[in-house]
C-alpha positions as a Markdown table, in Angstrom:
| # | Residue | x | y | z |
|---|---|---|---|---|
| 1 | Met | -1.1 | 14.4 | -5.9 |
| 2 | Pro | -2.7 | 10.9 | -5.0 |
| 3 | Asn | 0.1 | 8.6 | -5.6 |
| 4 | Cys | -3.1 | 6.4 | -7.3 |
| 5 | Pro | -2.6 | 6.2 | -11.1 |
| 6 | Leu | -5.4 | 3.5 | -11.1 |
| 7 | Lys | -9.7 | 4.4 | -9.8 |
| 8 | Cys | -9.3 | 3.6 | -6.5 |
| 9 | Leu | -12.8 | 1.4 | -5.7 |
| 10 | Glu | -11.9 | -1.5 | -3.3 |
| 11 | Ser | -11.8 | -1.0 | 1.1 |
| 12 | Ile | -10.7 | -2.8 | 3.9 |
| 13 | Lys | -11.2 | -2.4 | 7.0 |
| 14 | Leu | -7.9 | -2.3 | 9.0 |
| 15 | His | -8.6 | -2.0 | 13.3 |
| 16 | Leu | -5.3 | -0.7 | 14.7 |
| 17 | Pro | -3.4 | 0.8 | 18.4 |
| 18 | Glu | -4.4 | 3.7 | 18.9 |
| 19 | Glu | -0.9 | 4.4 | 19.3 |
| 20 | Leu | 0.3 | 3.5 | 15.2 |
| 21 | Lys | -2.4 | 4.9 | 14.4 |
| 22 | Arg | -1.5 | 8.5 | 15.6 |
| 23 | Asp | 2.2 | 7.2 | 13.8 |
| 24 | Leu | 1.0 | 6.6 | 10.3 |
| 25 | Gln | -2.0 | 10.3 | 11.2 |
| 26 | Asp | 2.3 | 12.1 | 12.1 |
| 27 | Leu | 3.8 | 10.4 | 9.0 |
| 28 | Ala | 0.9 | 10.9 | 6.8 |
| 29 | Met | 0.9 | 15.1 | 7.6 |
| 30 | Gln | 5.0 | 15.2 | 7.0 |
| 31 | Glu | 4.0 | 14.3 | 3.2 |
| 32 | Glu | 0.7 | 16.4 | 2.8 |
| 33 | Arg | -0.9 | 13.3 | 2.5 |
| 34 | Ala | -4.3 | 12.0 | 3.6 |
| 35 | Val | -3.7 | 8.7 | 5.7 |
| 36 | Ser | -5.0 | 6.5 | 3.3 |
| 37 | Glu | -2.9 | 7.8 | 0.6 |
| 38 | Tyr | -0.2 | 7.2 | 3.2 |
| 39 | Ile | -1.0 | 4.2 | 3.8 |
| 40 | Arg | -1.5 | 3.0 | 0.4 |
| 41 | Val | 1.9 | 4.1 | -1.2 |
| 42 | Val | 3.7 | 2.4 | 1.3 |
| 43 | Leu | 1.8 | -0.8 | 1.1 |
| 44 | Gln | 2.5 | -0.3 | -2.7 |
| 45 | Leu | 5.9 | -0.2 | -1.8 |
| 46 | His | 5.3 | -2.7 | 0.5 |
| 47 | Val | 4.2 | -5.1 | -1.9 |
| 48 | Tyr | 5.4 | -4.3 | -5.2 |
| 49 | Gly | 9.0 | -4.6 | -3.8 |
| 50 | Ala | 8.7 | -8.0 | -2.4 |
| 51 | Lys | 7.0 | -9.0 | -5.6 |
| 52 | Ala | 9.8 | -8.2 | -7.6 |
| 53 | Lys | 12.5 | -10.9 | -5.4 |
| 54 | Leu | 9.8 | -13.7 | -6.1 |
| 55 | Pro | 10.9 | -15.8 | -8.9 |
| 56 | Pro | 9.5 | -15.5 | -12.1 |
| 57 | Pro | 6.2 | -17.3 | -13.1 |
| 58 | Ser | 6.7 | -20.4 | -14.5 |
| 59 | Pro | 5.6 | -21.1 | -17.5 |
| 60 | Glu | 2.2 | -23.0 | -15.5 |
| 61 | Glu | 1.5 | -20.7 | -13.8 |
| 62 | Asn | 2.0 | -18.5 | -16.7 |
| 63 | Ala | -1.0 | -20.6 | -18.5 |
| 64 | Arg | -3.9 | -19.5 | -15.2 |
């Protein structure tokens, strides 16, 4: 079951060392996910976890 409630239409080409790719494949397999889905989940957890730690935007930033 995909963990992407919105349509995932954007793509990024990524160059990885072979060992990292193999490790990602192993981790994705353990979670019964495609590698791309696994990477998307990991990125979402990292980005939105880090974003939650940021201070709230100032009124000037909200005006943008």
